[in-house]
C-alpha positions in Angstrom: 36.7 -18.0 4.3 37.3 -21.3 6.1 40.7 -23.1 6.0 39.0 -26.0 4.2 37.6 -23.7 1.5 41.0 -22.0 1.0 42.5 -25.5 0.6 40.1 -26.5 -2.1 40.2 -23.2 -4.0 43.9 -24.0 -4.7 42.7 -26.6 -7.3 41.0 -24.0 -9.5 38.3 -24.7 -12.1 38.7 -26.7 -15.3 35.6 -27.4 -17.4 35.2 -30.9 -18.8 33.4 -31.1 -22.2 29.8 -31.9 -21.6 27.9 -34.7 -23.3 24.7 -34.1 -25.1 21.8 -33.8 -22.7 24.2 -33.8 -19.7 25.5 -31.2 -17.4 29.1 -30.0 -17.8 31.6 -31.6 -15.4 33.5 -29.1 -13.3 37.0 -30.0 -12.1 36.9 -29.2 -8.5 37.7 -31.9 -6.0 35.6 -30.5 -3.2 33.3 -27.5 -2.8 35.5 -25.0 -4.6 33.3 -22.1 -3.7 32.4 -19.6 -1.0 29.3 -20.5 1.0 26.4 -19.0 -0.9 23.3 -17.4 0.6 21.4 -18.7 -2.4 22.2 -22.4 -2.2 19.2 -23.7 -4.0 17.6 -24.9 -0.8 20.5 -27.3 -0.1 20.7 -26.6 3.7 16.9 -26.8 4.0 17.0 -30.2 2.2 19.6 -31.4 4.6 17.5 -30.3 7.6 14.6 -32.2 6.3 16.5 -35.6 6.4 15.0 -37.2 9.5 14.8 -40.9 8.6 17.3 -43.1 10.5 18.6 -44.4 7.2 19.8 -40.8 6.4 22.1 -40.6 9.5 25.3 -41.2 7.6 24.4 -38.8 4.9 23.7 -36.0 7.4 26.8 -36.9 9.4 28.9 -36.6 6.2 27.6 -33.1 5.3 28.0 -31.9 8.9 31.7 -32.8 8.6 31.8 -31.0 5.2 30.4 -27.8 6.7 26.9 -28.5 5.3 28.2 -27.6 1.8 27.6 -29.6 -1.4 30.4 -31.8 -2.8 29.3 -33.3 -6.1 27.8 -30.2 -7.7 29.0 -26.6 -8.2 26.7 -24.0 -9.7 24.4 -26.8 -10.7 27.1 -28.7 -12.6 28.7 -32.0 -11.8 32.2 -31.7 -10.3 35.2 -33.8 -11.0 34.6 -35.7 -7.7 31.0 -36.2 -8.7 32.1 -37.5 -12.0 34.4 -40.0 -10.4 31.8 -41.1 -7.9 29.2 -41.6 -10.7 31.6 -43.7 -12.8 32.6 -45.8 -9.8 29.0 -46.7 -9.1 28.4 -47.5 -12.8 31.4 -49.8 -12.7 30.3 -51.6 -9.5 29.9 -54.9 -11.4 33.7 -55.1 -11.6 33.6 -55.9 -7.8 30.7 -58.3 -8.1 28.2 -55.7 -7.0 25.0 -54.6 -8.8 25.1 -51.2 -10.6 21.3 -51.2 -10.6 21.4 -50.7 -6.8 22.8 -47.2 -7.5 21.2 -46.4 -10.8 18.8 -43.8 -9.6 21.7 -41.7 -8.4 23.9 -42.2 -11.5 21.1 -41.4 -13.8 19.9 -38.3 -11.8 23.5 -37.0 -11.5 23.8 -36.5 -15.2 20.3 -35.2 -15.8 19.1 -33.7 -12.6 15.8 -31.9 -12.5 17.0 -30.5 -9.2 20.8 -30.6 -8.4 20.1 -30.5 -4.7 18.2 -33.8 -4.8 20.8 -35.2 -7.1 23.6 -34.2 -4.7 22.0 -35.8 -1.7 21.0 -38.9 -3.5 24.5 -39.5 -4.9 25.9 -39.2 -1.4 23.3 -41.7 -0.1 24.1 -44.2 -2.8 27.9 -43.8 -2.6 27.8 -44.4 1.2 25.8 -47.5 0.6 28.3 -48.6 -2.1 31.1 -48.2 0.5 29.3 -50.4 2.9 28.5 -53.0 0.3 32.1 -53.2 -1.0 33.8 -53.1 2.4 31.4 -55.1 4.6 29.2 -57.0 2.2 25.5 -56.8 1.4 24.3 -59.5 3.7 24.8 -60.4 7.4 27.0 -63.6 7.6 24.6 -65.1 10.2 22.0 -65.4 7.4 24.2 -68.0 5.6 25.2 -70.4 8.3 25.1 -70.9 12.1 28.7 -71.9 11.7 29.8 -68.5 10.6 30.8 -66.7 13.8 31.9 -63.4 12.4 30.4 -60.4 14.1 28.1 -58.3 11.9 30.6 -56.3 9.8 30.6 -52.5 10.3 32.3 -50.1 7.9 32.9 -46.5 8.8 31.6 -45.3 5.4 31.5 -41.6 6.4 35.1 -41.6 7.5 36.2 -43.4 4.3 34.3 -41.0 2.1 35.6 -38.0 3.9 39.2 -39.3 3.5 38.7 -39.8 -0.2 37.2 -36.3 -0.7 39.7 -34.4 1.5 42.9 -36.0 0.4 44.1 -33.3 -2.0 47.0 -35.5 -3.3 44.7 -37.9 -5.0 42.0 -35.4 -6.3 39.2 -37.8 -5.4 40.8 -40.8 -7.1 40.5 -42.7 -3.8 36.8 -42.9 -4.6 37.7 -45.7 -7.1 39.6 -47.7 -4.5 37.2 -48.6 -1.7 37.6 -52.4 -2.0 39.1 -54.5 0.8 42.9 -54.5 0.9 43.1 -58.3 1.0 45.4 -60.0 -1.5 42.9 -62.7 -2.5 40.2 -60.1 -3.1 42.3 -58.5 -5.8 42.9 -61.9 -7.3 39.2 -62.6 -7.4 38.5 -59.3 -9.1 40.9 -60.2 -11.9 39.4 -63.7 -12.1 35.9 -62.2 -12.4 37.0 -59.9 -15.2 38.8 -62.8 -17.0 35.8 -65.2 -16.8 33.3 -62.5 -17.8 35.4 -61.9 -20.9 35.6 -65.6 -21.6 31.8 -65.8 -21.3 31.3 -62.9 -23.6 33.5 -64.4 -26.3 32.0 -67.9 -26.0 28.6 -68.1 -27.7 27.8 -71.6 -26.3 29.7 -73.2 -23.5 30.6 -76.8 -24.5 29.4 -79.7 -22.4 30.2 -83.4 -22.4 26.9 -85.2 -22.9 27.4 -88.9 -23.9 30.5 -90.4 -22.5 30.3 -92.1 -19.1 34.1 -92.1 -18.8 37.0 -91.0 -20.8 40.7 -91.8 -20.3 44.0 -91.9 -22.0 44.2 -94.2 -25.1 40.5 -94.1 -25.8 39.0 -92.6 -29.0 35.6 -91.0 -28.6 33.8 -88.0 -30.3 33.5 -86.3 -26.9 37.2 -86.1 -26.7 36.9 -83.0 -28.9 34.5 -81.4 -26.4 37.0 -82.2 -23.6 39.7 -80.4 -25.6 37.5 -77.4 -26.1 36.7 -77.0 -22.4 40.3 -77.5 -21.2 41.5 -75.0 -23.9 38.9 -72.4 -22.7 40.1 -72.7 -19.1 43.8 -72.6 -20.2 44.7 -76.1 -19.0 45.4 -77.1 -22.6 47.3 -74.9 -25.0 45.5 -73.4 -27.9 46.4 -75.1 -31.2 47.1 -78.5 -29.6 46.5 -81.8 -31.4 42.8 -81.8 -32.5 42.7 -85.6 -32.6 39.7 -87.5 -31.2 42.1 -89.8 -29.4 42.8 -89.2 -25.7 46.5 -88.6 -26.0 49.2 -87.9 -23.3 48.9 -84.1 -23.8 45.2 -84.2 -23.1 45.9 -86.5 -20.1 48.3 -83.9 -18.6 45.8 -81.1 -19.1 43.0 -83.0 -17.6 45.0 -83.9 -14.5 45.9 -80.2 -14.0 42.2 -79.3 -14.3 41.3 -82.0 -11.7 44.0 -80.8 -9.3 42.7 -77.2 -9.7 39.2 -78.4 -8.9 40.0 -80.4 -5.8 39.4 -83.6 -7.6 41.6 -86.7 -7.5 44.0 -86.2 -10.5 43.6 -89.6 -12.0 43.3 -88.5 -15.6 39.8 -90.1 -16.0 36.6 -88.2 -16.9 34.4 -89.9 -14.3 31.1 -88.5 -12.8 32.7 -85.8 -10.6 35.1 -84.6 -13.2 32.4 -84.5 -15.8 30.2 -82.4 -13.5 33.1 -80.0 -13.0 33.8 -79.8 -16.7 30.2 -79.1 -17.5 29.8 -76.4 -14.9 28.5 -73.3 -16.7 31.0 -70.4 -16.9 28.1 -68.2 -15.6 27.9 -70.4 -12.5 31.6 -70.0 -12.0 31.3 -66.2 -12.3 28.6 -66.2 -9.6 30.9 -68.4 -7.5 33.6 -65.8 -7.6 31.0 -63.1 -6.5 30.1 -65.2 -3.5 33.8 -65.5 -2.5 34.3 -61.7 -2.9 31.3 -61.2 -0.6 32.7 -63.5 2.1 36.1 -61.8 2.1 34.3 -58.5 2.9 33.2 -60.1 6.2 36.8 -59.9 7.5 38.0 -56.8 9.5 39.5 -53.9 7.5 42.9 -54.4 9.2 44.2 -57.9 9.3 47.5 -56.9 11.1 51.2 -57.0 10.1 51.4 -60.8 10.3 48.3 -63.0 10.1 47.2 -66.5 9.3 44.4 -67.4 6.8 42.7 -70.8 7.2 40.9 -71.5 4.0 38.5 -74.2 5.2 37.0 -74.8 1.7 40.5 -74.8 0.1 42.0 -77.3 2.7 45.0 -75.1 3.3 46.5 -72.6 5.8 48.5 -69.6 4.6 50.8 -67.2 6.4 51.0 -63.6 5.4 53.2 -60.6 6.2 51.2 -57.6 5.2 50.2 -58.5 1.6 53.0 -61.0 1.0 52.2 -64.7 1.1 55.0 -66.5 2.9 53.7 -70.0 3.5 51.0 -72.4 2.3 50.4 -75.7 4.1 48.0 -78.4 3.2 45.3 -78.9 5.9 42.6 -81.3 7.0 39.3 -79.5 8.0 36.1 -80.4 9.8 33.9 -82.9 8.0 30.4 -81.6 6.9 28.7 -83.2 9.9 31.2 -81.4 12.3 32.0 -78.2 10.4 34.9 -76.0 11.2 33.4 -72.6 12.2 34.4 -69.4 10.5 35.7 -66.8 12.9 38.8 -64.8 13.7 40.8 -64.6 16.9 44.3 -64.0 18.2 46.9 -66.8 18.4 47.6 -67.4 22.0 50.6 -69.8 22.1 52.3 -72.8 20.6 52.6 -76.1 22.5 55.3 -78.6 21.5 54.4 -82.2 22.5 50.9 -81.5 23.6 48.7 -83.9 25.5 45.0 -84.2 24.4 42.0 -84.0 26.6 39.2 -85.7 24.5 36.2 -83.4 24.1 32.9 -84.9 25.3 31.3 -85.1 21.8 34.3 -87.0 20.4 34.3 -89.3 23.5 30.7 -90.2 23.0 30.5 -90.4 19.2 34.0 -91.6 18.3 35.9 -93.1 21.2 33.3 -95.1 23.2 32.3 -97.3 20.2 36.0 -98.1 19.5 36.7 -98.8 23.2 33.7 -101.1 23.6 34.6 -103.1 20.4 38.3 -103.1 21.1 39.3 -103.1 24.8 43.0 -102.8 24.0 42.4 -99.5 22.1 42.9 -97.4 25.3 46.4 -98.7 26.0 47.4 -98.9 22.4 46.5 -95.2 21.8 48.2 -94.0 25.0 45.1 -92.8 26.9 44.7 -92.3 30.6 41.2 -92.8 32.0 39.9 -90.6 34.8 36.6 -90.5 36.6 34.6 -87.3 37.3 36.7 -86.6 40.5 40.0 -86.8 38.6 41.1 -90.2 39.9 42.8 -92.6 37.5 40.7 -95.6 36.5 42.0 -98.9 35.3 40.6 -99.2 31.8 40.2 -103.0 32.2 37.9 -102.4 35.3 35.9 -99.5 33.8 32.2 -99.9 33.1 32.3 -98.6 29.6 28.8 -99.7 28.7 27.1 -97.8 31.6 29.6 -95.3 32.8 31.6 -94.5 29.7 30.1 -91.1 29.1 31.2 -90.0 32.6 34.9 -90.8 32.1 37.5 -88.4 30.9 40.3 -89.4 28.5 43.7 -87.8 28.2 46.2 -88.8 25.6 49.9 -88.6 26.4 52.2 -86.7 24.0 53.8 -88.7 21.3 53.6 -89.9 17.7 50.1 -91.4 18.3 48.7 -88.3 19.8 45.7 -86.9 17.9 47.2 -83.4 18.0 50.5 -84.5 16.5 53.7 -82.9 17.9 52.7 -79.2 17.6 49.5 -77.4 18.7 48.6 -73.8 18.0 46.2 -72.4 20.6 43.7 -69.8 19.4 41.6 -67.7 21.7 38.0 -68.8 21.0 35.0 -70.3 22.7 34.5 -73.1 20.1 37.4 -75.4 21.2 39.0 -75.0 17.8 42.7 -75.0 17.3 45.3 -75.8 14.7 47.6 -78.8 15.2 49.6 -81.6 13.6 48.5 -85.2 13.0 49.4 -88.6 14.3 51.6 -90.6 12.0 48.7 -92.9 11.2 46.8 -90.1 9.5 49.6 -88.9 7.2 48.1 -90.7 4.3 45.0 -88.5 4.4 47.1 -85.6 3.1 47.5 -87.4 -0.2 43.8 -86.7 -0.9 42.8 -83.4 -2.6 39.5 -82.9 -0.7 40.3 -83.2 3.0 37.2 -82.7 5.2 37.9 -85.5 7.8 38.4 -83.9 11.2 36.0 -83.2 14.1 36.3 -79.4 13.5 39.9 -78.5 14.3 42.5 -77.9 11.6 45.3 -80.5 11.1 48.4 -79.4 9.3 50.7 -81.6 7.1 53.8 -79.7 8.3 53.0 -77.8 11.5 56.7 -77.2 12.2 56.9 -74.9 9.2 54.1 -72.7 10.7 55.8 -72.7 14.1 59.1 -71.5 12.6 57.3 -68.7 10.7 55.4 -67.6 13.8 58.3 -67.6 16.2 60.5 -65.9 13.6 63.8 -66.5 15.4 66.4 -68.6 13.6 68.8 -68.5 16.6 66.2 -69.9 19.0 63.4 -71.5 16.9 64.7 -72.8 13.6 63.5 -76.1 12.2 66.4 -77.8 13.9 65.5 -76.3 17.3 61.8 -77.3 16.9 62.8 -80.8 16.0 65.1 -81.0 19.0 62.3 -79.8 21.3 60.0 -82.5 19.8 62.5 -85.3 20.3 63.0 -84.4 24.0 59.4 -85.4 24.5 58.7 -82.8 27.2 55.6 -80.5 26.8 56.7 -77.0 26.2 54.5 -73.8 25.8 55.9 -71.0 23.7 54.3 -67.5 23.5 54.9 -65.6 20.2 56.7 -62.3 20.5 54.4 -60.7 17.8 50.6 -60.3 17.7 49.2 -62.7 15.1 45.6 -63.2 14.4 44.0 -66.3 12.7 41.2 -65.8 10.2 39.0 -68.8 9.3 37.7 -68.2 5.8 35.7 -70.2 3.2 37.1 -69.6 -0.3 35.9 -71.9 -3.0 37.7 -69.9 -5.7 41.2 -68.6 -5.1 44.5 -68.0 -6.8 47.1 -70.6 -5.9 50.8 -70.0 -5.4 51.4 -71.3 -9.0 49.2 -68.5 -10.3 46.6 -71.1 -11.3 42.9 -70.6 -10.4 41.8 -73.2 -7.9 38.2 -74.2 -7.2 37.0 -76.4 -4.3 34.2 -78.8 -4.0 32.2 -76.5 -1.6 32.2 -79.1 1.2 29.7 -77.2 3.4 27.5 -76.1 0.5 27.8 -72.5 1.5 28.0 -71.3 -2.1 24.5 -72.8 -2.6 23.1 -70.9 0.3 24.7 -67.7 -0.9 23.1 -68.2 -4.3 19.7 -68.3 -2.6 20.4 -65.1 -0.7 22.3 -63.0 -3.3 21.2 -64.4 -6.6 23.7 -62.2 -8.5 23.8 -61.7 -12.3 26.8 -63.3 -14.0 
């Protein structure tokens, strides 16, 4: 008797009541039997698996001693029962139970338990890949998504779930990514599905062009309905058809949650958001869950999440959110790519070498139309050999594309006072903003940059990264900035930065937030996934 078999025999046998027309469920977490000479042709069936798509299935059973896992004496085991129910509940994670239906149906009514055993393993391994890595390759969605094709070690995960005697196969139910926002999205998905189930017809505003405080209009009642369904307006509030202050407050909260300017007016954009079908919102959550699966399984002890679609940067320690900072991201014509890479260093009082694309498309037109722009903005002009050129003598019309611009550190510098270097080939980094751009942070949708991420309060992120109050408190950072000298600081801890695209997320205030999908990635995912709400 092998050590593994002795281990699993310790669990004993407990028969579950069988359902009509179904096989009884046997409570054994693993094989729970001696190898049998008469195995129903199981080993022969394994030997016949030659297709490349069966490699993981064969590898799993090789690790299990070529013994069955889900069936014992033709009956479904406890592990088998948990696996079947998990596949049936796949919709809870935004997946499609139909993808695994042949296995779940056959497991309860197998004409041949050997076929049912192998089919259940195939489908469960597929399920692990789907839930951990996603169903589609990110490159199919956008050329700006630079994630490597995700790879999940599904065999290792299944073996761990089966062989961990302390959980008795309950790990089979917990294969989802261990990412805080993923868990939030799963709850939002369940909440909105329940809302859709209990709402026969989703109300929509049809007639009114605009609605605002003080007005009386029949559509005000519809507005109240929608805001109550989403929880922005308390149930049992004033049913009046007059747009009162209570409704104004609720609408402003709805607008803020939906990345709209919170002006309290139902204009065209707000009306579109209010009229969005709850089923469309459910699908949107599913797209976001899929995108989170593209991240690596281990994000590290400390990491930074850049939510490009949400216009914010978040700092995490394990699963604890420590910091959220408003950000400006790349405009749709110059998108911020989605990738992940280690943080290399922090530069206080950085200078800025203007990238060629920005020089040609942004700076040259300004310089040609305003000759004093160079000096006013603190730029030094150099030719291709590195020699300094007098901007008044430069031939901007004919030679401008061959010059190099470097901006000195200071309040006018495009990178602000703090820059975070990330190891990547896309010339993307995180930085502050010049004082002239501070007003842009008053906007809710902030896709204004040329691709890099600008922070409202970069000093806060620097303090969190450096994590040394004695040497790098806010006061120390401010002193370093006021000295004016450029200083490079290497973090003592390994920290990775993950550029994500979440159009639905749970905010710090426990309110569901929704973005305006600036790069239209949700639309592309709808074409590829087309999930059922």
